[in-house]
N, C-alpha and C positions, 0 to 999 in steps of 0.2 A: 660340804663340798658334798658331790657326786647327785645334790637333791636340785633338782627342778623348779623352779618358781616362774611366772606372769609377772614382770616388772609392775613395780606398783607405788608409789611415792606419798606425802602426808601435802593438803594443799593448806594455804591459810583459810582461817574463818576471812568469809566474803569475795574470796576469789573465787570463779568457776572451778568445778574438780575437774571437768574432760580437760579445760585449756589448761590447769596445772598438769594434768600427766603430759598434754602435749610438749609442752615445752622441758617438763622432765627429760623427756626421750630424746629431743634434737639434743637437749646440753648435756644430759648421762651416756646416750649411746650414738650419737648421730644422725639419729633418721629423724625423716618427719611421718606425720601422720592423720588421719582426721577422722573422727569423729564416725559412726554409723547407726551406731542404735545404746542407746541406755540399756544396762540390766537390771535385774533384782538386785537390791543391797544381800548381801551375808553379814554374819556378826559370829566371832570366834573366843572364846575366855579362855585366855592360855597367860603363863608367865613370859617376862617379859627375859631380856637377854643379863638381866641383874635378880630374876627370881620373882621380880612383882606382880601376880596378877590381874591383869587387865582385860578389859572388852576391847578385840577390835574390830571397827567398823569399814566392811570395804563395799565400796560404791566399786560399781563394776560396768564395764563397758565395751562395746566392741569397737575397733579403731581398723581402718583401713591405712595398710602401708601406701606411701606417696612416693618417696623421695628418699637417698642418703644411703651410705654403707655401716654398717654394725661395727663402730668401736667400742671396743674391751676395757670398760672400765679397770684400775687397781684391783678395786677390792671383787672381781669376780675371777672365778677361776675362766669360768668361759661364757661366750655369747652367742646366741646362733638363731635362727628361724627356722622351726621344725615343723613337717609336714605332719597335716592331723595325723595319717594314718600311722606315722611314728610315734604320737605322745603315747599310749599301750607300754609302751619297748621301755619308758620313763620312773626314775622316781619322782612324784611330783608333790612338792606340799598340796594337804588337803584342802587350802581353800580353791587354790585352784583345780585340783580333780571336782570338786563340788560345780564351779564355775564349768568346767569343760564338758561333767555330765548333763549338768542345765541345756546347755549349745547341740549336747549330741555327740562333740569329737570324741566321747569317753563309751 
């Protein structure tokens, strides 16, 4: 609650990660995007929800909004587009902070 993050998803081996994310956003929150740039990858070691320590690999992409209206999934408290100049006011998860800093947004 109250923590903001950039959306992400897992993808199946053999499937294009960018395409998997495009499909995820369409199905999960109702918007269509197109990839504009692949960004450097990040990793993080942390405990998962049940306490098992795992290494997470983040494949980062920049996408452009194409169409659709945001739809709030049941498992989220809130979803919205946030202007870049408002990001510093939010409690953002570390992987997203790292990516936003790399992009010059924070």
